C-alpha positions in Angstrom: 0.0 -0.1 0.2 1.5 3.3 -1.4 1.6 7.0 -1.5 1.7 7.9 -5.1 2.7 10.6 -7.3 3.1 10.9 -11.0 4.9 13.2 -12.8 3.9 17.4 -13.3 3.0 17.1 -16.8 -0.3 18.3 -17.1 -0.5 22.1 -17.2 -3.3 24.6 -16.0 -3.6 27.6 -14.1 0.3 29.1 -15.5 2.1 25.7 -13.8 2.2 22.4 -14.2 0.1 19.4 -12.3 1.2 15.9 -10.8 -1.8 13.7 -9.0 -1.5 12.1 -5.7 -3.5 8.9 -4.8 -3.3 6.0 -2.6 -3.2 2.1 -3.8 -4.8 1.5 -0.2 -7.9 4.3 0.5 -8.9 7.9 0.2 -8.2 8.0 4.2 -4.7 7.0 3.3 -4.9 9.6 0.9 -6.2 12.2 2.8 -4.4 11.6 5.9 -1.3 12.1 3.8 -2.9 15.2 2.2 -3.6 17.0 5.4 0.0 16.5 7.0 1.4 17.9 3.5 -0.6 20.9 3.8 -2.4 20.0 0.9 -5.9 21.7 1.0 -9.0 19.1 0.3 -10.1 21.7 -2.4 -7.1 19.9 -4.8 -9.2 16.4 -4.3 -11.1 15.9 -7.1 -12.8 12.2 -6.7 -10.0 9.9 -6.6 -6.8 11.9 -6.4 -5.6 15.3 -5.6 -3.5 17.9 -8.5 -0.5 18.9 -6.7 1.1 22.1 -8.3 5.1 21.3 -9.6 6.8 23.3 -6.8 5.2 20.7 -4.2 6.7 17.3 -6.2 9.5 16.9 -4.6 8.2 17.7 -1.1 5.2 14.8 -1.5 8.8 12.2 -2.9 10.7 13.1 0.3 7.6 12.7 3.1 7.0 9.3 1.0 5.2 9.8 -1.8 6.1 6.8 -4.6 7.3 8.8 -7.6 5.7 6.9 -10.4 4.8 7.7 -14.3 1.1 8.4 -14.8 0.1 4.9 -16.6 1.7 3.1 -13.7 -0.7 5.7 -11.2 -3.8 4.8 -13.0 -2.9 0.9 -13.1 -2.8 0.8 -9.6 -5.7 3.0 -8.7 -7.6 0.5 -11.0 -6.4 -2.4 -9.1 -7.4 -0.6 -6.0 -11.1 -0.2 -7.5 -10.5 3.3 -6.2 -10.3 4.8 -9.8 -13.6 7.0 -10.4 -13.9 7.2 -14.1 -14.5 10.1 -16.1 -18.1 9.5 -16.9 -18.8 9.1 -12.9 -17.7 11.9 -12.0 -21.3 14.1 -12.7 
C-alpha cells in the first residue's frame, strides 16, 4: 500500500500539475495530503491535483514517484479509480 505521485506534466493555471493518489484507501490519501498541507479543495474524486512546486516535497514525505500509466493501473487494481463519466 502506497501513496503515489505521477510526473507534473498537466498544464493549468500557469503551472504544471501532478496527481497524488493512494493505492490503499481514500482515508490514507486524505491523511497524507493533510499532513503535507495540501488543501482538501485539491481533491478531485480519486486524486489530489498538486503543483509541480510541491512534487519534491511529496516524494521526500514518502510518496512513490511513478509514471502516469503506473499510477492509473494501480488505482484501477485497488478499485479506487473514478472514471470521467462517473464524476458528474
